[in-house]
Each structure stands twice: as C-alpha cells, then as structure tokens.
All heavy atoms as a GROMACS GRO file, in nm:
protein
  594
    1MET      N    1   0.756  -0.704   1.208
    1MET     CA    2   0.731  -0.565   1.180
    1MET      C    3   0.764  -0.480   1.303
    1MET      O    4   0.822  -0.374   1.290
    1MET     CB    5   0.585  -0.547   1.139
    1MET     CG    6   0.561  -0.417   1.071
    1MET     SD    7   0.410  -0.414   0.976
    1MET     CE    8   0.296  -0.355   1.096
    2GLY      N    9   0.729  -0.529   1.418
    2GLY     CA   10   0.762  -0.457   1.540
    2GLY      C   11   0.913  -0.447   1.561
    2GLY      O   12   0.963  -0.347   1.614
    3PHE      N   13   0.983  -0.552   1.518
    3PHE     CA   14   1.129  -0.548   1.526
    3PHE      C   15   1.185  -0.433   1.441
    3PHE      O   16   1.274  -0.360   1.485
    3PHE     CB   17   1.188  -0.681   1.479
    3PHE     CG   18   1.338  -0.678   1.464
    3PHE    CD1   19   1.419  -0.684   1.576
    3PHE    CD2   20   1.396  -0.669   1.339
    3PHE    CE1   21   1.557  -0.681   1.564
    3PHE    CE2   22   1.534  -0.665   1.325
    3PHE     CZ   23   1.614  -0.672   1.438
    4ALA      N   24   1.132  -0.417   1.321
    4ALA     CA   25   1.180  -0.310   1.232
    4ALA      C   26   1.151  -0.173   1.293
    4ALA      O   27   1.236  -0.084   1.289
    4ALA     CB   28   1.114  -0.322   1.095
    5PHE      N   29   1.033  -0.156   1.350
    5PHE     CA   30   0.998  -0.027   1.411
    5PHE      C   31   1.087   0.001   1.532
    5PHE      O   32   1.135   0.113   1.550
    5PHE     CB   33   0.852  -0.024   1.453
    5PHE     CG   34   0.758  -0.032   1.337
    5PHE    CD1   35   0.631  -0.083   1.355
    5PHE    CD2   36   0.792   0.011   1.211
    5PHE    CE1   37   0.542  -0.090   1.250
    5PHE    CE2   38   0.706   0.004   1.104
    5PHE     CZ   39   0.580  -0.047   1.124
    6GLY      N   40   1.110  -0.099   1.614
    6GLY     CA   41   1.197  -0.083   1.730
    6GLY      C   42   1.341  -0.054   1.690
    6GLY      O   43   1.410   0.026   1.754
    7TYR      N   44   1.386  -0.120   1.584
    7TYR     CA   45   1.522  -0.097   1.535
    7TYR      C   46   1.538   0.046   1.485
    7TYR      O   47   1.638   0.113   1.516
    7TYR     CB   48   1.554  -0.198   1.424
    7TYR     CG   49   1.694  -0.188   1.372
    7TYR    CD1   50   1.801  -0.236   1.447
    7TYR    CD2   51   1.721  -0.130   1.248
    7TYR    CE1   52   1.931  -0.227   1.400
    7TYR    CE2   53   1.850  -0.121   1.201
    7TYR     CZ   54   1.955  -0.170   1.277
    7TYR     OH   55   2.083  -0.161   1.230
    8ILE      N   56   1.442   0.094   1.410
    8ILE     CA   57   1.448   0.233   1.360
    8ILE      C   58   1.441   0.332   1.477
    8ILE      O   59   1.513   0.431   1.480
    8ILE     CB   60   1.337   0.259   1.257
    8ILE    CG1   61   1.365   0.180   1.130
    8ILE    CG2   62   1.325   0.406   1.226
    8ILE    CD1   63   1.255   0.182   1.029
    9PHE      N   64   1.356   0.302   1.575
    9PHE     CA   65   1.345   0.388   1.693
    9PHE      C   66   1.479   0.398   1.764
    9PHE      O   67   1.524   0.506   1.802
    9PHE     CB   68   1.237   0.333   1.786
    9PHE     CG   69   1.205   0.421   1.902
    9PHE    CD1   70   1.117   0.526   1.889
    9PHE    CD2   71   1.262   0.399   2.026
    9PHE    CE1   72   1.085   0.608   1.996
    9PHE    CE2   73   1.231   0.479   2.134
    9PHE     CZ   74   1.143   0.584   2.118
   10GLY      N   75   1.545   0.284   1.782
   10GLY     CA   76   1.676   0.284   1.848
   10GLY      C   77   1.785   0.342   1.761
   10GLY      O   78   1.878   0.407   1.811
   11LEU      N   79   1.777   0.319   1.631
   11LEU     CA   80   1.879   0.369   1.540
   11LEU      C   81   1.879   0.522   1.534
   11LEU      O   82   1.984   0.586   1.528
   11LEU     CB   83   1.856   0.312   1.400
   11LEU     CG   84   1.962   0.339   1.295
   11LEU    CD1   85   2.092   0.269   1.333
   11LEU    CD2   86   1.914   0.289   1.160
   12LEU      N   87   1.761   0.581   1.538
   12LEU     CA   88   1.751   0.726   1.534
   12LEU      C   89   1.769   0.791   1.671
   12LEU      O   90   1.770   0.913   1.681
   12LEU     CB   91   1.615   0.767   1.475
   12LEU     CG   92   1.591   0.728   1.330
   12LEU    CD1   93   1.451   0.768   1.288
   12LEU    CD2   94   1.693   0.795   1.240
   13ASP      N   95   1.784   0.712   1.775
   13ASP     CA   96   1.802   0.762   1.912
   13ASP      C   97   1.693   0.862   1.950
   13ASP      O   98   1.721   0.969   2.005
   13ASP     CB   99   1.939   0.826   1.930
   13ASP     CG  100   2.051   0.722   1.932
   13ASP    OD1  101   2.024   0.609   1.975
   13ASP    OD2  102   2.162   0.756   1.891
   14VAL      N  103   1.570   0.826   1.923
   14VAL     CA  104   1.458   0.913   1.957
   14VAL      C  105   1.451   0.934   2.108
   14VAL      O  106   1.422   1.044   2.155
   14VAL     CB  107   1.326   0.855   1.902
   14VAL    CG1  108   1.207   0.936   1.949
   14VAL    CG2  109   1.330   0.848   1.751
   15GLU      N  110   1.481   0.828   2.183
   15GLU     CA  111   1.470   0.839   2.330
   15GLU      C  112   1.576   0.930   2.390
   15GLU      O  113   1.560   0.979   2.502
   15GLU     CB  114   1.477   0.700   2.394
   15GLU     CG  115   1.612   0.632   2.384
   15GLU     CD  116   1.635   0.556   2.254
   15GLU    OE1  117   1.549   0.557   2.167
   15GLU    OE2  118   1.743   0.498   2.241
   16ASP      N  119   1.685   0.956   2.317
   16ASP     CA  120   1.792   1.041   2.368
   16ASP      C  121   1.780   1.187   2.325
   16ASP      O  122   1.864   1.269   2.360
   16ASP     CB  123   1.929   0.987   2.323
   16ASP     CG  124   1.959   0.852   2.385
   16ASP    OD1  125   1.902   0.823   2.492
   16ASP    OD2  126   2.037   0.776   2.325
   17GLU      N  127   1.677   1.219   2.250
   17GLU     CA  128   1.660   1.356   2.203
   17GLU      C  129   1.618   1.447   2.318
   17GLU      O  130   1.558   1.403   2.416
   17GLU     CB  131   1.553   1.362   2.094
   17GLU     CG  132   1.595   1.299   1.962
   17GLU     CD  133   1.700   1.379   1.890
   17GLU    OE1  134   1.707   1.502   1.907
   17GLU    OE2  135   1.778   1.317   1.816
   18LYS      N  136   1.650   1.573   2.305
   18LYS     CA  137   1.606   1.672   2.403
   18LYS      C  138   1.455   1.686   2.392
   18LYS      O  139   1.395   1.656   2.289
   18LYS     CB  140   1.674   1.806   2.378
   18LYS     CG  141   1.821   1.803   2.399
   18LYS     CD  142   1.882   1.938   2.372
   18LYS     CE  143   2.032   1.931   2.387
   18LYS     NZ  144   2.097   2.056   2.356
   19PHE      N  145   1.395   1.732   2.498
   19PHE     CA  146   1.249   1.743   2.502
   19PHE      C  147   1.194   1.828   2.389
   19PHE      O  148   1.091   1.798   2.332
   19PHE     CB  149   1.206   1.799   2.638
   19PHE     CG  150   1.058   1.802   2.656
   19PHE    CD1  151   0.987   1.686   2.676
   19PHE    CD2  152   0.988   1.923   2.651
   19PHE    CE1  153   0.850   1.687   2.690
   19PHE    CE2  154   0.852   1.926   2.666
   19PHE     CZ  155   0.782   1.808   2.686
   20SER      N  156   1.266   1.932   2.353
   20SER     CA  157   1.217   2.022   2.247
   20SER      C  158   1.230   1.961   2.108
   20SER      O  159   1.166   2.006   2.014
   20SER     CB  160   1.293   2.154   2.253
   20SER     OG  161   1.432   2.131   2.235
   21HIS      N  162   1.310   1.855   2.093
   21HIS     CA  163   1.332   1.794   1.962
   21HIS      C  164   1.262   1.659   1.946
   21HIS      O  165   1.277   1.594   1.842
   21HIS     CB  166   1.482   1.776   1.939
   21HIS     CG  167   1.558   1.904   1.930
   21HIS    ND1  168   1.594   1.959   1.811
   21HIS    CD2  169   1.601   1.989   2.026
   21HIS    CE1  170   1.658   2.071   1.833
   21HIS    NE2  171   1.664   2.093   1.964
   22ILE      N  172   1.190   1.617   2.047
   22ILE     CA  173   1.126   1.485   2.042
   22ILE      C  174   1.022   1.478   1.930
   22ILE      O  175   1.015   1.379   1.857
   22ILE     CB  176   1.063   1.450   2.178
   22ILE    CG1  177   1.173   1.418   2.278
   22ILE    CG2  178   0.969   1.330   2.166
   22ILE    CD1  179   1.124   1.386   2.417
   23LYS      N  180   0.943   1.581   1.914
   23LYS     CA  181   0.839   1.579   1.811
   23LYS      C  182   0.900   1.566   1.672
   23LYS      O  183   0.851   1.488   1.589
   23LYS     CB  184   0.753   1.705   1.819
   23LYS     CG  185   0.637   1.703   1.724
   23LYS     CD  186   0.544   1.820   1.744
   23LYS     CE  187   0.428   1.812   1.648
   23LYS     NZ  188   0.333   1.919   1.668
   24ILE      N  189   1.008   1.635   1.646
   24ILE     CA  190   1.075   1.627   1.516
   24ILE      C  191   1.134   1.487   1.495
   24ILE      O  192   1.124   1.430   1.386
   24ILE     CB  193   1.184   1.736   1.505
   24ILE    CG1  194   1.119   1.874   1.508
   24ILE    CG2  195   1.268   1.717   1.378
   24ILE    CD1  196   1.218   1.987   1.524
   25ALA      N  197   1.193   1.432   1.600
   25ALA     CA  198   1.251   1.297   1.589
   25ALA      C  199   1.142   1.192   1.565
   25ALA      O  200   1.162   1.100   1.485
   25ALA     CB  201   1.329   1.264   1.717
   26LEU      N  202   1.028   1.206   1.631
   26LEU     CA  203   0.919   1.112   1.609
   26LEU      C  204   0.860   1.124   1.469
   26LEU      O  205   0.822   1.024   1.407
   26LEU     CB  206   0.810   1.131   1.715
   26LEU     CG  207   0.845   1.083   1.855
   26LEU    CD1  208   0.736   1.122   1.953
   26LEU    CD2  209   0.868   0.933   1.856
   27MET      N  210   0.853   1.247   1.418
   27MET     CA  211   0.803   1.265   1.282
   27MET      C  212   0.899   1.204   1.180
   27MET      O  213   0.855   1.145   1.080
   27MET     CB  214   0.781   1.414   1.254
   27MET     CG  215   0.662   1.471   1.328
   27MET     SD  216   0.645   1.649   1.315
   27MET     CE  217   0.638   1.675   1.142
   28LYS      N  218   1.027   1.212   1.205
   28LYS     CA  219   1.126   1.150   1.117
   28LYS      C  220   1.112   0.998   1.121
   28LYS      O  221   1.118   0.931   1.018
   28LYS     CB  222   1.266   1.192   1.158
   28LYS     CG  223   1.373   1.142   1.065
   28LYS     CD  224   1.509   1.196   1.104
   28LYS     CE  225   1.616   1.146   1.007
   28LYS     NZ  226   1.748   1.193   1.045
   29GLU      N  227   1.090   0.944   1.240
   29GLU     CA  228   1.072   0.800   1.253
   29GLU      C  229   0.945   0.755   1.181
   29GLU      O  230   0.944   0.652   1.113
   29GLU     CB  231   1.064   0.759   1.400
   29GLU     CG  232   1.053   0.609   1.417
   29GLU     CD  233   0.999   0.568   1.551
   29GLU    OE1  234   0.957   0.654   1.629
   29GLU    OE2  235   0.996   0.447   1.575
   30GLU      N  236   0.837   0.831   1.195
   30GLU     CA  237   0.713   0.798   1.126
   30GLU      C  238   0.731   0.796   0.975
   30GLU      O  239   0.677   0.710   0.906
   30GLU     CB  240   0.603   0.897   1.163
   30GLU     CG  241   0.545   0.880   1.299
   30GLU     CD  242   0.442   0.986   1.331
   30GLU    OE1  243   0.416   1.074   1.247
   30GLU    OE2  244   0.386   0.980   1.442
   31SER      N  245   0.808   0.891   0.924
   31SER     CA  246   0.828   0.897   0.779
   31SER      C  247   0.905   0.776   0.728
   31SER      O  248   0.893   0.741   0.611
   31SER     CB  249   0.900   1.026   0.740
   31SER     OG  250   1.034   1.023   0.784
   32LEU      N  251   0.981   0.711   0.814
   32LEU     CA  252   1.051   0.589   0.774
   32LEU      C  253   0.967   0.464   0.797
   32LEU      O  254   0.978   0.367   0.723
   32LEU     CB  255   1.184   0.577   0.852
   32LEU     CG  256   1.289   0.683   0.822
   32LEU    CD1  257   1.405   0.669   0.918
   32LEU    CD2  258   1.336   0.670   0.679
   33CYS      N  259   0.885   0.465   0.902
   33CYS     CA  260   0.809   0.346   0.939
   33CYS      C  261   0.681   0.328   0.858
   33CYS      O  262   0.640   0.214   0.834
   33CYS     CB  263   0.774   0.351   1.088
   33CYS     SG  264   0.917   0.328   1.195
   34TYR      N  265   0.616   0.434   0.815
   34TYR     CA  266   0.492   0.421   0.739
   34TYR      C  267   0.511   0.344   0.608
   34TYR      O  268   0.432   0.255   0.577
   34TYR     CB  269   0.428   0.556   0.713
   34TYR     CG  270   0.352   0.612   0.831
   34TYR    CD1  271   0.333   0.748   0.844
   34TYR    CD2  272   0.296   0.530   0.927
   34TYR    CE1  273   0.262   0.801   0.951
   34TYR    CE2  274   0.226   0.582   1.034
   34TYR     CZ  275   0.209   0.717   1.046
   34TYR     OH  276   0.139   0.769   1.151
   35PRO      N  277   0.614   0.373   0.529
   35PRO     CA  278   0.631   0.293   0.407
   35PRO      C  279   0.659   0.145   0.435
   35PRO      O  280   0.610   0.058   0.364
   35PRO     CB  281   0.752   0.357   0.337
   35PRO     CG  282   0.759   0.495   0.393
   35PRO     CD  283   0.706   0.486   0.532
   36ILE      N  284   0.734   0.117   0.540
   36ILE     CA  285   0.761  -0.022   0.576
   36ILE      C  286   0.631  -0.091   0.615
   36ILE      O  287   0.602  -0.204   0.572
   36ILE     CB  288   0.864  -0.030   0.692
   36ILE    CG1  289   0.999   0.021   0.645
   36ILE    CG2  290   0.876  -0.172   0.745
   36ILE    CD1  291   1.100   0.038   0.756
   37GLY      N  292   0.549  -0.024   0.696
   37GLY     CA  293   0.420  -0.081   0.735
   37GLY      C  294   0.327  -0.102   0.618
   37GLY      O  295   0.254  -0.202   0.611
   38ALA      N  296   0.330  -0.010   0.522
   38ALA     CA  297   0.244  -0.024   0.403
   38ALA      C  298   0.287  -0.144   0.320
   38ALA      O  299   0.202  -0.221   0.271
   38ALA     CB  300   0.250   0.104   0.321
   39VAL      N  301   0.417  -0.162   0.303
   39VAL     CA  302   0.466  -0.275   0.223
   39VAL      C  303   0.436  -0.407   0.293
   39VAL      O  304   0.386  -0.502   0.231
   39VAL     CB  305   0.617  -0.259   0.195
   39VAL    CG1  306   0.676  -0.386   0.137
   39VAL    CG2  307   0.642  -0.142   0.102
   40VAL      N  308   0.465  -0.415   0.421
   40VAL     CA  309   0.439  -0.539   0.496
   40VAL      C  310   0.290  -0.569   0.498
   40VAL      O  311   0.249  -0.685   0.480
   40VAL     CB  312   0.498  -0.530   0.638
   40VAL    CG1  313   0.454  -0.647   0.724
   40VAL    CG2  314   0.649  -0.524   0.632
   41GLY      N  315   0.206  -0.469   0.518
   41GLY     CA  316   0.061  -0.490   0.518
   41GLY      C  317   0.010  -0.533   0.382
   41GLY      O  318  -0.079  -0.618   0.372
   42GLY      N  319   0.064  -0.475   0.275
   42GLY     CA  320   0.023  -0.515   0.140
   42GLY      C  321   0.061  -0.659   0.109
   42GLY      O  322  -0.018  -0.734   0.050
   43VAL      N  323   0.182  -0.698   0.148
   43VAL     CA  324   0.225  -0.836   0.125
   43VAL      C  325   0.139  -0.933   0.206
   43VAL      O  326   0.096  -1.037   0.155
   43VAL     CB  327   0.375  -0.852   0.160
   43VAL    CG1  328   0.416  -0.998   0.164
   43VAL    CG2  329   0.461  -0.776   0.060
   44ALA      N  330   0.112  -0.898   0.332
   44ALA     CA  331   0.030  -0.986   0.416
   44ALA      C  332  -0.112  -1.000   0.362
   44ALA      O  333  -0.167  -1.110   0.360
   44ALA     CB  334   0.027  -0.932   0.559
   45SER      N  335  -0.171  -0.891   0.316
   45SER     CA  336  -0.307  -0.900   0.263
   45SER      C  337  -0.310  -0.978   0.131
   45SER      O  338  -0.404  -1.052   0.104
   45SER     CB  339  -0.368  -0.762   0.245
   45SER     OG  340  -0.299  -0.690   0.146
   46SER      N  341  -0.207  -0.963   0.049
   46SER     CA  342  -0.200  -1.040  -0.076
   46SER      C  343  -0.186  -1.189  -0.048
   46SER      O  344  -0.252  -1.272  -0.112
   46SER     CB  345  -0.082  -0.993  -0.161
   46SER     OG  346  -0.100  -0.860  -0.199
   47LEU      N  347  -0.100  -1.224   0.046
   47LEU     CA  348  -0.086  -1.365   0.082
   47LEU      C  349  -0.214  -1.421   0.143
   47LEU      O  350  -0.253  -1.534   0.113
   47LEU     CB  351   0.030  -1.383   0.181
   47LEU     CG  352   0.169  -1.373   0.122
   47LEU    CD1  353   0.273  -1.377   0.232
   47LEU    CD2  354   0.193  -1.485   0.022
   48ASN      N  355  -0.281  -1.342   0.225
   48ASN     CA  356  -0.407  -1.384   0.285
   48ASN      C  357  -0.512  -1.411   0.177
   48ASN      O  358  -0.583  -1.511   0.180
   48ASN     CB  359  -0.456  -1.279   0.384
   48ASN     CG  360  -0.578  -1.324   0.459
   48ASN    OD1  361  -0.598  -1.442   0.480
   48ASN    ND2  362  -0.660  -1.229   0.500
   49GLN      N  363  -0.522  -1.322   0.080
   49GLN     CA  364  -0.618  -1.340  -0.029
   49GLN      C  365  -0.583  -1.462  -0.113
   49GLN      O  366  -0.670  -1.539  -0.152
   49GLN     CB  367  -0.623  -1.215  -0.117
   49GLN     CG  368  -0.723  -1.223  -0.229
   49GLN     CD  369  -0.865  -1.226  -0.179
   49GLN    OE1  370  -0.897  -1.170  -0.075
   49GLN    NE2  371  -0.952  -1.293  -0.252
   50HIS      N  372  -0.455  -1.481  -0.141
   50HIS     CA  373  -0.412  -1.596  -0.220
   50HIS      C  374  -0.446  -1.727  -0.148
   50HIS      O  375  -0.498  -1.820  -0.209
   50HIS     CB  376  -0.262  -1.587  -0.248
   50HIS     CG  377  -0.205  -1.708  -0.315
   50HIS    ND1  378  -0.231  -1.738  -0.446
   50HIS    CD2  379  -0.126  -1.807  -0.268
   50HIS    CE1  380  -0.170  -1.851  -0.477
   50HIS    NE2  381  -0.105  -1.893  -0.370
   51TRP      N  382  -0.414  -1.735  -0.019
   51TRP     CA  383  -0.443  -1.857   0.056
   51TRP      C  384  -0.593  -1.878   0.070
   51TRP      O  385  -0.640  -1.991   0.072
   51TRP     CB  386  -0.377  -1.852   0.193
   51TRP     CG  387  -0.228  -1.863   0.185
   51TRP    CD1  388  -0.155  -1.928   0.090
   51TRP    CD2  389  -0.133  -1.808   0.274
   51TRP    NE1  390  -0.021  -1.916   0.115
   51TRP    CE2  391  -0.004  -1.843   0.228
   51TRP    CE3  392  -0.143  -1.731   0.390
   51TRP    CZ2  393   0.112  -1.805   0.293
   51TRP    CZ3  394  -0.027  -1.694   0.454
   51TRP    CH2  395   0.098  -1.731   0.406
   52ARG      N  396  -0.670  -1.772   0.081
   52ARG     CA  397  -0.815  -1.784   0.091
   52ARG      C  398  -0.874  -1.838  -0.039
   52ARG      O  399  -0.966  -1.919  -0.038
   52ARG     CB  400  -0.878  -1.651   0.127
   52ARG     CG  401  -1.025  -1.663   0.161
   52ARG     CD  402  -1.081  -1.530   0.195
   52ARG     NE  403  -1.110  -1.461   0.069
   52ARG     CZ  404  -1.184  -1.354   0.062
   52ARG    NH1  405  -1.235  -1.300   0.170
   52ARG    NH2  406  -1.206  -1.297  -0.054
   53ASP      N  407  -0.821  -1.794  -0.152
   53ASP     CA  408  -0.870  -1.842  -0.281
   53ASP      C  409  -0.833  -1.988  -0.307
   53ASP      O  410  -0.899  -2.056  -0.384
   53ASP     CB  411  -0.817  -1.756  -0.395
   53ASP     CG  412  -0.882  -1.619  -0.398
   53ASP    OD1  413  -0.991  -1.603  -0.338
   53ASP    OD2  414  -0.823  -1.527  -0.459
   54GLU      N  415  -0.728  -2.035  -0.243
   54GLU     CA  416  -0.685  -2.174  -0.261
   54GLU      C  417  -0.779  -2.273  -0.193
   54GLU      O  418  -0.790  -2.387  -0.237
   54GLU     CB  419  -0.543  -2.193  -0.205
   54GLU     CG  420  -0.437  -2.119  -0.282
   54GLU     CD  421  -0.412  -2.178  -0.418
   54GLU    OE1  422  -0.408  -2.302  -0.429
   54GLU    OE2  423  -0.397  -2.100  -0.514
   55GLN      N  424  -0.845  -2.234  -0.086
   55GLN     CA  425  -0.931  -2.325  -0.010
   55GLN      C  426  -1.077  -2.294  -0.041
   55GLN      O  427  -1.124  -2.184  -0.016
   55GLN     CB  428  -0.904  -2.310   0.139
   55GLN     CG  429  -0.761  -2.346   0.175
   55GLN     CD  430  -0.733  -2.329   0.321
   55GLN    OE1  431  -0.819  -2.290   0.398
   55GLN    NE2  432  -0.613  -2.360   0.361
   56PRO      N  433  -1.150  -2.391  -0.093
   56PRO     CA  434  -1.287  -2.365  -0.137
   56PRO      C  435  -1.382  -2.322  -0.025
   56PRO      O  436  -1.474  -2.245  -0.049
   56PRO     CB  437  -1.333  -2.498  -0.197
   56PRO     CG  438  -1.219  -2.591  -0.192
   56PRO     CD  439  -1.106  -2.526  -0.120
   57GLU      N  440  -1.360  -2.368   0.095
   57GLU     CA  441  -1.454  -2.331   0.203
   57GLU      C  442  -1.441  -2.184   0.243
   57GLU      O  443  -1.529  -2.130   0.310
   57GLU     CB  444  -1.439  -2.421   0.325
   57GLU     CG  445  -1.305  -2.410   0.396
   57GLU     CD  446  -1.203  -2.511   0.346
   57GLU    OE1  447  -1.224  -2.574   0.243
   57GLU    OE2  448  -1.100  -2.522   0.413
   58TYR      N  449  -1.333  -2.119   0.204
   58TYR     CA  450  -1.314  -1.978   0.237
   58TYR      C  451  -1.335  -1.885   0.118
   58TYR      O  452  -1.316  -1.766   0.130
   58TYR     CB  453  -1.174  -1.955   0.294
   58TYR     CG  454  -1.151  -2.024   0.425
   58TYR    CD1  455  -1.052  -2.119   0.438
   58TYR    CD2  456  -1.230  -1.996   0.536
   58TYR    CE1  457  -1.030  -2.184   0.558
   58TYR    CE2  458  -1.209  -2.061   0.655
   58TYR     CZ  459  -1.110  -2.155   0.666
   58TYR     OH  460  -1.089  -2.218   0.785
   59GLN      N  461  -1.372  -1.938   0.002
   59GLN     CA  462  -1.391  -1.855  -0.116
   59GLN      C  463  -1.519  -1.774  -0.103
   59GLN      O  464  -1.614  -1.812  -0.035
   59GLN     CB  465  -1.397  -1.941  -0.242
   59GLN     CG  466  -1.262  -1.997  -0.279
   59GLN     CD  467  -1.269  -2.078  -0.407
   59GLN    OE1  468  -1.377  -2.112  -0.453
   59GLN    NE2  469  -1.154  -2.110  -0.461
   60PHE      N  470  -1.521  -1.663  -0.174
   60PHE     CA  471  -1.637  -1.575  -0.173
   60PHE      C  472  -1.745  -1.632  -0.263
   60PHE      O  473  -1.722  -1.661  -0.380
   60PHE     CB  474  -1.598  -1.436  -0.222
   60PHE     CG  475  -1.714  -1.342  -0.235
   60PHE    CD1  476  -1.777  -1.291  -0.123
   60PHE    CD2  477  -1.762  -1.306  -0.360
   60PHE    CE1  478  -1.883  -1.206  -0.134
   60PHE    CE2  479  -1.868  -1.220  -0.373
   60PHE     CZ  480  -1.930  -1.170  -0.260
   61ASN      N  481  -1.866  -1.650  -0.208
   61ASN     CA  482  -1.980  -1.696  -0.285
   61ASN      C  483  -2.092  -1.593  -0.268
   61ASN      O  484  -2.147  -1.579  -0.158
   61ASN     CB  485  -2.028  -1.832  -0.236
   61ASN     CG  486  -1.926  -1.940  -0.262
   61ASN    OD1  487  -1.861  -1.940  -0.365
   61ASN    ND2  488  -1.909  -2.031  -0.167
   62PRO      N  489  -2.125  -1.521  -0.372
   62PRO     CA  490  -2.231  -1.420  -0.359
   62PRO      C  491  -2.367  -1.486  -0.333
   62PRO      O  492  -2.391  -1.600  -0.371
   62PRO     CB  493  -2.229  -1.348  -0.493
   62PRO     CG  494  -2.165  -1.443  -0.588
   62PRO     CD  495  -2.071  -1.528  -0.507
   63LEU      N  496  -2.454  -1.413  -0.267
   63LEU     CA  497  -2.587  -1.464  -0.239
   63LEU      C  498  -2.669  -1.470  -0.367
   63LEU      O  499  -2.660  -1.384  -0.453
   63LEU     CB  500  -2.657  -1.373  -0.138
   63LEU     CG  501  -2.597  -1.367   0.002
   63LEU    CD1  502  -2.669  -1.263   0.085
   63LEU    CD2  503  -2.607  -1.502   0.069
   64ASN      N  504  -2.751  -1.570  -0.377
   64ASN     CA  505  -2.845  -1.580  -0.488
   64ASN      C  506  -2.976  -1.513  -0.449
   64ASN      O  507  -3.005  -1.492  -0.331
   64ASN     CB  508  -2.871  -1.726  -0.524
   64ASN     CG  509  -2.746  -1.795  -0.573
   64ASN    OD1  510  -2.659  -1.733  -0.631
   64ASN    ND2  511  -2.737  -1.926  -0.548
   65ASP      N  512  -3.058  -1.482  -0.548
   65ASP     CA  513  -3.188  -1.423  -0.518
   65ASP      C  514  -3.276  -1.518  -0.439
   65ASP      O  515  -3.363  -1.477  -0.363
   65ASP     CB  516  -3.260  -1.384  -0.648
   65ASP     CG  517  -3.194  -1.265  -0.714
   65ASP    OD1  518  -3.120  -1.194  -0.644
   65ASP    OD2  519  -3.217  -1.245  -0.834
   66THR      N  520  -3.254  -1.647  -0.453
   66THR     CA  521  -3.336  -1.744  -0.382
   66THR      C  522  -3.300  -1.751  -0.234
   66THR      O  523  -3.379  -1.798  -0.153
   66THR     CB  524  -3.319  -1.884  -0.444
   66THR    OG1  525  -3.180  -1.920  -0.438
   66THR    CG2  526  -3.366  -1.885  -0.588
   67ASP      N  527  -3.181  -1.704  -0.199
   67ASP     CA  528  -3.138  -1.708  -0.060
   67ASP      C  529  -3.192  -1.590   0.021
   67ASP      O  530  -3.192  -1.594   0.144
   67ASP     CB  531  -2.985  -1.706  -0.051
   67ASP     CG  532  -2.922  -1.832  -0.107
   67ASP    OD1  533  -2.994  -1.933  -0.119
   67ASP    OD2  534  -2.802  -1.828  -0.140
   68LEU      N  535  -3.237  -1.487  -0.044
   68LEU     CA  536  -3.283  -1.368   0.026
   68LEU      C  537  -3.430  -1.380   0.060
   68LEU      O  538  -3.509  -1.441  -0.012
   68LEU     CB  539  -3.261  -1.244  -0.061
   68LEU     CG  540  -3.116  -1.213  -0.097
   68LEU    CD1  541  -3.112  -1.095  -0.191
   68LEU    CD2  542  -3.035  -1.185   0.026
   69LEU      N  543  -3.467  -1.321   0.170
   69LEU     CA  544  -3.608  -1.320   0.209
   69LEU      C  545  -3.683  -1.215   0.127
   69LEU      O  546  -3.632  -1.105   0.106
   69LEU     CB  547  -3.622  -1.289   0.358
   69LEU     CG  548  -3.565  -1.396   0.454
   69LEU    CD1  549  -3.574  -1.344   0.595
   69LEU    CD2  550  -3.640  -1.525   0.439
   70ASP      N  551  -3.801  -1.246   0.084
   70ASP     CA  552  -3.883  -1.151   0.014
   70ASP      C  553  -3.966  -1.070   0.112
   70ASP      O  554  -4.002  -1.118   0.219
   70ASP     CB  555  -3.977  -1.222  -0.085
   70ASP     CG  556  -3.903  -1.279  -0.202
   70ASP    OD1  557  -3.794  -1.229  -0.233
   70ASP    OD2  558  -3.954  -1.376  -0.263
   71ASP      N  559  -3.998  -0.949   0.075
   71ASP     CA  560  -4.083  -0.867   0.159
   71ASP      C  561  -4.226  -0.919   0.162
   71ASP      O  562  -4.301  -0.888   0.253
   71ASP     CB  563  -4.083  -0.723   0.109
   71ASP     CG  564  -3.949  -0.655   0.135
   71ASP    OD1  565  -3.877  -0.701   0.225
   71ASP    OD2  566  -3.918  -0.557   0.065
   72GLU      N  567  -4.263  -0.998   0.064
   72GLU     CA  568  -4.399  -1.051   0.058
   72GLU      C  569  -4.426  -1.153   0.167
   72GLU      O  570  -4.540  -1.182   0.201
   72GLU     CB  571  -4.424  -1.113  -0.079
   72GLU     CG  572  -4.416  -1.014  -0.192
   72GLU     CD  573  -4.419  -1.083  -0.328
   72GLU    OE1  574  -4.424  -1.205  -0.333
   72GLU    OE2  575  -4.416  -1.010  -0.429
   73ASP      N  576  -4.317  -1.210   0.224
   73ASP     CA  577  -4.335  -1.313   0.326
   73ASP      C  578  -4.373  -1.253   0.461
   73ASP      O  579  -4.418  -1.325   0.550
   73ASP     CB  580  -4.207  -1.394   0.342
   73ASP     CG  581  -4.177  -1.477   0.220
   73ASP    OD1  582  -4.270  -1.506   0.145
   73ASP    OD2  583  -4.058  -1.515   0.202
   74PHE      N  584  -4.360  -1.125   0.478
   74PHE     CA  585  -4.387  -1.064   0.608
   74PHE      C  586  -4.527  -1.015   0.619
   74PHE      O  587  -4.590  -0.960   0.542
   74PHE     CB  588  -4.291  -0.947   0.635
   74PHE     CG  589  -4.150  -0.996   0.653
   74PHE    CD1  590  -4.056  -0.976   0.555
   74PHE    CD2  591  -4.113  -1.063   0.768
   74PHE    CE1  592  -3.927  -1.020   0.569
   74PHE    CE2  593  -3.985  -1.107   0.784
   74PHE     CZ  594  -3.890  -1.086   0.686
   0.00000   0.00000   0.00000
C-alpha cells in the first residue's frame, strides 16, 4: 500500500510543485489515495475476519450469564 501511495506521489510530481500549488497537489493526491486505502483496508479486514472464523480458538464466543459476577456477591 505504501508503494502505491509513493508511486502516486511521484507520478503527480507533488515534490516539484511551486510552493503556492503544493496544497492543491496534495489534495489531488489524497483524492486518488483514499479510495485505494479504503479498498485495501476492506480486503484486509475481510481476509482477517475469514481467517479468524476458520480457527476455533479465535472465534467470537459471547459471555454467558453464568460467567458474569452478580451484584449480590459483593
């Protein structure tokens, strides 16, 4: 993902912009990088959830009422 951001940064020549145009160049780069980051993050989170569901020790197990402490015990 960092490679893609660096490539876009270099492709748009943000570092070669005049001082007065740097903000516009960075905003253009952000508009290209945010969708890439969203897609990569979505794929990574989906894969993480899939792999977590495959292994029983990492699956979500909700607490039972018997596992919680009662206020009467205090």
